[in-house]
C-alpha positions in Angstrom: 186.0 128.0 208.3 187.2 131.2 206.5 190.3 131.9 204.5 191.3 135.7 204.2 194.3 137.5 202.9 196.1 140.1 205.3 198.9 142.2 204.5 201.0 141.8 207.4 204.7 141.2 208.9 204.5 137.6 210.6 206.6 138.9 213.4 203.8 141.4 214.5 200.6 139.5 213.5 198.4 138.0 216.3 197.1 134.7 215.6 196.9 131.4 218.0 199.3 129.8 215.6 201.9 131.1 213.1 202.9 128.3 210.6 206.3 128.2 209.5 208.3 125.3 207.3 210.9 123.4 208.1 212.8 121.3 205.6 214.4 118.0 206.6 217.6 119.1 204.6 219.7 121.0 205.9 217.2 120.2 209.2 217.7 123.7 210.5 215.8 126.9 211.0 216.2 129.3 208.2 214.9 132.6 207.1 211.6 133.9 209.1 211.9 130.7 211.3 215.6 131.7 212.3 214.4 135.3 212.8 211.5 134.1 215.0 214.0 131.5 216.8 216.2 134.8 217.8 213.2 136.8 219.0 212.6 133.6 221.4 216.0 133.8 222.6 216.7 130.1 221.0 214.1 128.5 222.4 212.4 127.4 219.1 215.6 125.5 217.9 216.1 123.9 221.5 212.5 122.9 221.5 212.9 121.1 218.1 216.4 119.5 219.0 214.6 118.1 222.4 211.7 116.6 220.5 214.0 115.5 217.7 211.7 117.0 215.2 213.3 116.0 211.6 211.2 118.0 209.4 209.5 115.0 207.9 206.9 115.9 205.5 203.4 116.4 207.1 204.7 116.6 210.6 203.7 119.2 213.1 205.1 120.7 216.3 203.6 123.6 218.6 205.8 125.5 220.3 204.3 128.2 222.5 206.1 131.9 222.4 205.0 132.8 226.3 204.1 136.3 225.0 207.5 137.0 223.2 205.5 137.6 220.0 202.0 138.6 219.2 201.3 135.0 217.9 200.4 132.9 220.8 202.3 129.6 219.3 204.6 128.6 216.4 203.5 125.6 214.2 206.6 124.4 212.9 205.6 122.0 209.5 207.8 119.6 208.1 208.2 120.1 204.4 210.8 117.1 203.7 213.4 117.1 201.4 214.3 120.6 200.1 215.4 118.6 196.7 211.9 116.8 196.4 209.8 119.9 197.5 206.2 120.0 195.8 203.2 122.0 195.8 201.5 118.7 197.3 204.1 119.0 200.5 202.3 122.6 201.1 199.0 121.1 201.0 199.9 118.2 203.0 201.6 120.7 205.6 198.6 123.3 205.5 196.4 120.4 206.5 198.3 118.8 209.4 199.0 122.1 210.9 195.6 123.4 210.8 193.8 119.9 212.1 196.4 120.1 214.8 195.3 123.7 215.9 191.5 122.5 215.6 192.0 119.2 217.7 193.7 121.8 220.2 190.5 124.1 220.2 192.2 127.2 218.4 190.6 129.5 216.3 193.1 131.4 214.1 196.0 130.3 212.0 198.3 132.4 209.9 200.8 131.3 207.2 203.4 133.8 206.2 204.9 134.0 202.7 207.1 131.1 201.4 210.5 132.2 199.8 210.3 129.5 197.2 211.6 130.9 193.8 210.2 128.0 191.6 206.5 128.8 192.8 204.4 132.2 192.5 202.6 133.3 195.3 199.5 132.3 193.8 200.3 128.7 193.6 201.5 128.5 196.8 198.4 130.2 198.2 196.0 127.9 196.1 197.7 124.8 197.5 197.9 126.1 201.2 193.8 126.9 200.7 193.1 123.3 199.5 195.3 122.0 202.2 193.3 123.6 205.1 189.8 123.1 203.8 190.5 119.8 202.8 192.5 118.7 205.9 189.5 120.2 208.4 186.9 118.5 206.5 184.3 116.6 208.5 180.8 115.1 207.7 178.8 116.5 210.5 175.3 116.4 209.3 173.8 113.7 211.7 175.9 114.8 214.5 175.3 116.8 217.8 178.8 117.6 218.6 180.5 120.1 216.1 184.1 120.7 215.5 185.9 123.6 216.2 185.6 126.7 213.4 189.2 127.6 212.0 189.9 130.9 210.5 193.1 131.2 208.5 195.3 134.3 207.6 197.2 134.2 204.4 200.0 137.1 205.0 201.5 139.0 202.0 204.3 141.4 202.1 202.5 143.9 200.5 199.3 144.8 198.2 200.7 143.6 195.0 201.7 140.4 196.5 198.2 140.3 198.0 196.5 140.7 195.0 198.3 137.4 193.7 197.5 135.7 196.8 194.1 136.3 196.6 193.7 134.9 193.1 195.4 131.9 194.4 193.3 131.6 197.4 189.7 131.9 195.4 191.2 129.2 193.1 192.0 126.8 195.9 188.6 127.3 197.7 186.8 126.5 194.4 188.7 123.5 194.1 188.4 122.2 197.8 184.7 123.1 198.1 184.4 120.7 194.8 186.3 118.2 196.5 184.3 118.3 199.8 181.1 118.7 197.9 181.8 115.2 196.5 182.9 113.9 200.0 179.5 115.0 201.2 177.4 113.1 198.6 179.4 110.0 199.1 179.4 110.2 202.7 175.2 110.5 202.7 173.4 107.6 204.1 172.1 105.3 201.1 168.4 105.9 202.5 168.9 109.3 201.9 170.8 109.7 198.6 168.8 107.5 196.3 168.9 107.7 192.6 166.1 110.2 192.7 167.7 112.3 195.4 170.9 112.4 193.5 169.2 113.9 190.5 167.5 116.2 192.7 170.5 117.2 193.9 172.0 117.8 190.4 169.0 119.9 189.5 169.7 122.2 192.8 173.2 122.6 192.5 172.9 123.7 188.9 170.1 126.0 189.3 170.8 130.1 188.9 174.4 128.7 186.9 175.1 128.5 183.1 175.1 124.5 183.4 172.4 122.9 181.4 170.7 120.0 183.0 168.6 117.1 181.5 167.1 114.3 183.9 165.8 111.2 182.6 163.3 108.9 184.6 162.4 105.3 183.5 160.4 106.4 180.7 162.8 108.4 179.2 165.4 105.3 179.6 163.0 102.9 178.0 162.2 105.3 175.2 165.8 106.3 174.5 167.1 102.6 174.7 169.1 102.7 177.7 167.8 99.0 178.5 171.4 98.1 180.5 170.8 101.1 183.2 167.3 100.3 183.7 168.0 96.3 183.9 170.5 96.9 186.7 167.9 98.8 188.7 164.8 96.7 188.1 164.9 95.0 191.6 165.1 98.5 193.5 161.8 100.5 194.6 164.1 103.5 193.8 164.2 103.7 190.2 167.2 104.8 188.0 167.8 108.1 186.8 170.0 109.2 184.2 171.5 112.6 184.7 173.3 114.9 181.7 174.9 118.1 182.7 176.5 120.5 180.0 179.0 123.3 180.3 179.6 125.3 177.2 181.8 128.2 177.5 181.3 131.1 174.7 184.0 129.4 172.2 184.9 125.9 173.2 188.2 124.9 171.8 187.0 120.8 172.0 184.4 118.9 173.9 185.1 116.5 176.9 182.8 114.0 178.0 182.7 112.6 181.8 180.9 109.7 183.0 180.3 108.8 186.6 179.0 105.3 187.9 176.5 106.2 190.3 175.3 102.8 192.0 174.0 104.7 195.2 173.9 101.2 196.9 175.3 98.0 195.9 174.0 94.8 197.5 175.7 92.8 194.7 172.5 91.3 193.3 171.9 87.9 193.3 175.7 87.4 193.3 175.2 89.2 196.8 178.3 90.5 198.5 179.3 89.5 201.9 178.3 91.1 205.2 181.2 92.7 206.4 181.6 94.2 202.5 178.0 95.5 202.7 178.3 98.6 205.1 180.3 101.0 202.5 178.3 100.1 199.5 176.8 103.5 199.5 180.0 104.6 198.2 179.9 102.9 195.1 178.8 106.3 193.4 181.9 108.1 194.0 182.7 108.5 190.5 179.2 110.0 190.0 180.0 112.4 193.2 183.2 113.3 191.2 181.5 113.8 188.2 178.9 116.1 190.0 181.1 118.0 191.8 183.5 118.6 188.9 180.5 120.0 186.8 179.4 122.2 189.5 182.5 124.1 189.7 183.3 124.6 186.1 181.3 127.7 185.9 183.9 129.1 188.4 186.8 127.9 186.9 185.8 128.6 183.3 188.1 126.4 181.0 187.5 127.3 177.6 186.3 123.6 176.9 182.7 122.3 176.7 182.1 119.7 179.0 179.1 117.1 179.1 178.9 115.0 182.5 176.8 112.1 182.6 175.8 109.9 185.5 173.8 106.9 185.5 172.2 106.5 189.2 170.7 103.4 190.1 170.3 101.1 193.3 171.5 97.1 192.7 169.0 95.5 194.8 167.9 91.9 195.5 164.4 91.0 194.6 162.0 89.4 191.8 162.8 91.7 189.5 166.6 91.8 190.0 168.8 91.0 187.3 170.2 87.2 187.0 173.5 85.6 186.0 172.7 84.2 182.3 170.6 87.3 181.5 171.5 88.9 177.9 170.9 92.9 177.6 171.4 95.0 174.8 173.3 98.4 175.1 172.2 101.6 173.5 174.8 101.2 170.4 173.6 97.7 170.0 176.1 95.5 171.7 174.8 92.5 173.4 175.6 91.7 176.7 175.6 88.4 178.7 175.2 89.0 182.2 177.4 86.1 184.3 178.1 88.5 187.3 175.1 90.7 188.7 178.1 92.1 191.3 179.9 93.6 188.0 177.1 96.0 187.7 179.2 99.3 187.5 180.6 98.4 184.0 177.1 97.8 182.8 175.7 101.1 183.5 178.8 102.7 182.3 178.5 100.5 178.9 175.0 102.7 178.2 176.5 105.5 179.8 179.6 105.7 177.7 178.2 104.7 174.7 175.5 107.6 174.9 178.3 109.9 175.3 180.3 108.6 172.2 177.4 108.7 169.9 177.7 112.5 170.1 181.5 112.3 168.9 183.1 114.3 171.8 187.1 114.7 171.4 187.5 112.8 174.6 185.9 110.6 177.2 186.9 110.1 180.8 184.9 107.7 183.1 185.2 107.3 186.8 184.2 104.4 188.8 184.7 102.2 191.8 185.1 99.5 189.7 187.0 96.6 190.8 188.6 95.2 194.2 191.3 94.3 191.9 192.4 97.6 191.7 192.5 97.8 195.4 194.4 94.6 195.9 197.0 95.8 193.5 197.6 99.7 194.6 196.1 100.0 198.3 194.2 103.0 199.3 197.5 105.1 197.9 196.7 105.6 194.3 193.9 105.2 191.4 194.3 102.9 188.6 194.3 104.6 185.1 193.4 102.7 181.8 192.7 104.0 178.0 192.5 103.8 174.3 194.7 106.7 173.7 198.2 107.2 175.4 198.3 110.6 175.3 195.2 111.2 177.0 196.7 108.7 179.6 199.8 110.7 180.0 198.0 114.2 180.5 195.8 112.6 183.0 198.6 111.3 185.0 200.3 114.7 184.7 197.2 116.8 185.9 197.0 114.1 188.6 200.6 115.0 189.9 200.2 118.5 189.8 196.8 118.3 191.6 198.2 116.0 194.2 196.5 112.8 193.4 198.2 109.5 192.1 197.1 107.7 188.6 198.9 104.4 188.0 198.6 103.3 184.5 197.8 99.6 184.0 198.0 97.9 180.4 195.1 97.0 178.6 196.3 93.6 176.4 194.2 92.0 173.8 194.2 89.1 175.9 192.0 90.5 178.5 189.2 91.2 176.0 189.1 87.7 174.6 188.8 86.8 178.6 185.5 88.6 178.1 184.3 86.5 175.1 180.5 85.2 175.3 179.3 81.8 173.6 175.6 83.6 173.3 176.3 87.3 173.1 178.9 90.4 171.7 180.7 90.3 175.2 180.0 89.0 178.7 180.5 91.4 181.6 183.1 89.4 184.1 186.1 87.3 182.8 187.3 86.1 186.1 189.3 87.5 189.4 192.9 87.7 187.6 193.5 91.1 185.8 189.9 92.2 187.2 190.7 96.0 187.0 191.9 95.6 183.4 189.2 93.3 182.3 186.5 95.6 183.4 188.1 98.5 181.8 188.5 96.8 178.7 184.8 95.7 178.9 184.0 99.6 178.8 186.2 100.3 176.1 184.0 98.5 173.9 181.6 101.2 174.3 183.6 104.2 173.9 184.0 103.3 169.8 186.5 105.4 168.2 186.6 108.1 170.8 189.9 108.3 172.9 188.9 107.2 176.1 190.3 107.0 179.3 188.8 105.0 182.7 189.8 105.8 186.5 189.3 103.1 188.8 189.2 105.1 191.9 187.9 101.9 194.0 191.0 102.0 196.1 191.1 105.7 197.6 187.3 106.8 197.2 186.7 106.1 200.5 188.8 105.1 203.7 187.3 103.1 206.4 191.2 102.0 208.3 193.7 104.1 209.1 195.8 103.0 206.4 196.1 105.3 203.5 194.9 108.5 205.7 196.9 111.7 205.8 196.2 115.1 207.2 194.8 116.0 203.8 192.3 112.7 204.0 190.4 112.2 206.8 188.4 108.8 207.6 185.6 108.5 205.2 185.1 109.6 201.5 187.8 111.1 199.5 186.5 113.1 196.9 189.3 111.7 194.7 189.3 112.5 191.1 188.0 116.1 191.3 191.1 118.0 191.4 192.7 115.8 188.7 189.7 116.7 186.3 189.6 120.2 187.3 193.4 120.5 186.9 193.0 118.7 183.8 190.1 120.6 182.1 191.9 124.0 183.2 195.3 123.2 181.5 194.3 121.2 178.7 192.8 123.7 176.3 
């Protein structure tokens, strides 16, 4: 897949598909579309009318030009209602038309300039680049048959515009490649991506960059008092790892800490999961993948913010050394935890991770985790749940997610949820029952953030799509890489 910027007239540029946008209102060809229709003798308008193409967002119709234009085909992309148009519609449309071309084994798609006064050429180019790279993603590492490569031309009217478009293309490519990298990690089979392998991968991708990385093995974890992480991973032959990555710009304005849940496979432990829920439990490290992908991209995005990313990587296995319901462990901040559900292990490793980060007194802590089925039941595969101790932080993350094209829905954290987590023999227990499960899991993690402003993204609903529900041209089946775009947008704009 290559995306390049070309100074060219759309009506004379050669391509397999020239993509043009059509709004559902007023529902007719305008601007370049009308010009192309005229060159085709009205054929384009007739084809759209005959096929009842409405311009619904994300829909695509391919129309042959029969040699009347250098472009062999016109890809008409629905942009939805003009009144509610957003850059995310551009991402969706770019993904849809490029995937359509790929499915038809076509190799070159061209996007003409979009005449929308409220959006700069760079922003348009970034959205389109994200769309084509996210939409054509496929995890092909273990397959003999590969998908068709696509080449994309972003057309510019002149050199000045081309410079702005190129800037947007570079930014869009950095973001999309970070998301696709997170997808790759989550899609890896669990016999390949063990805790140790994830740590080695973190070391590999940070080599030669300005990022600092530290990997702590079992002895380091014991020495540093990260007992809870060790207890969760005790039954596995693949011992836990703790990964800390640091990005430090020349003059940091603040420090943001990111925590990622890294359960590389989750059996549920002694409270074992049912068989039909076990196959996709390799995805329980999607929060860790989002943090690692974000950290990997930061030297290229270059925000003036110090960022510390921490990942606890464990495998929750079953064996003679497995944690048991009724066990009591002590987190690194001294809080004692009664384990009453071994399948609520993600919040346990985040307890040590968040407490470790809080001890460094950052300005904010944000954790990402595939934490609860309760969040999935509440939201379906359409949004992630967001909770936090600081309303300003929550609102800023929601706004960043909206700009990036990722939905975050705020859930309340009533103090009654904390009461449900009371233990008779320890400071707190790790499960308080099914009702309000997402909030109870979050309020457990809050206990370890101390006074540091903290937010929790429960990405369980959207981290991995195994059914058609929730899938869009931007999101193929499998891992989504959710959270990476929000974090990069937040860190780049919240300075």
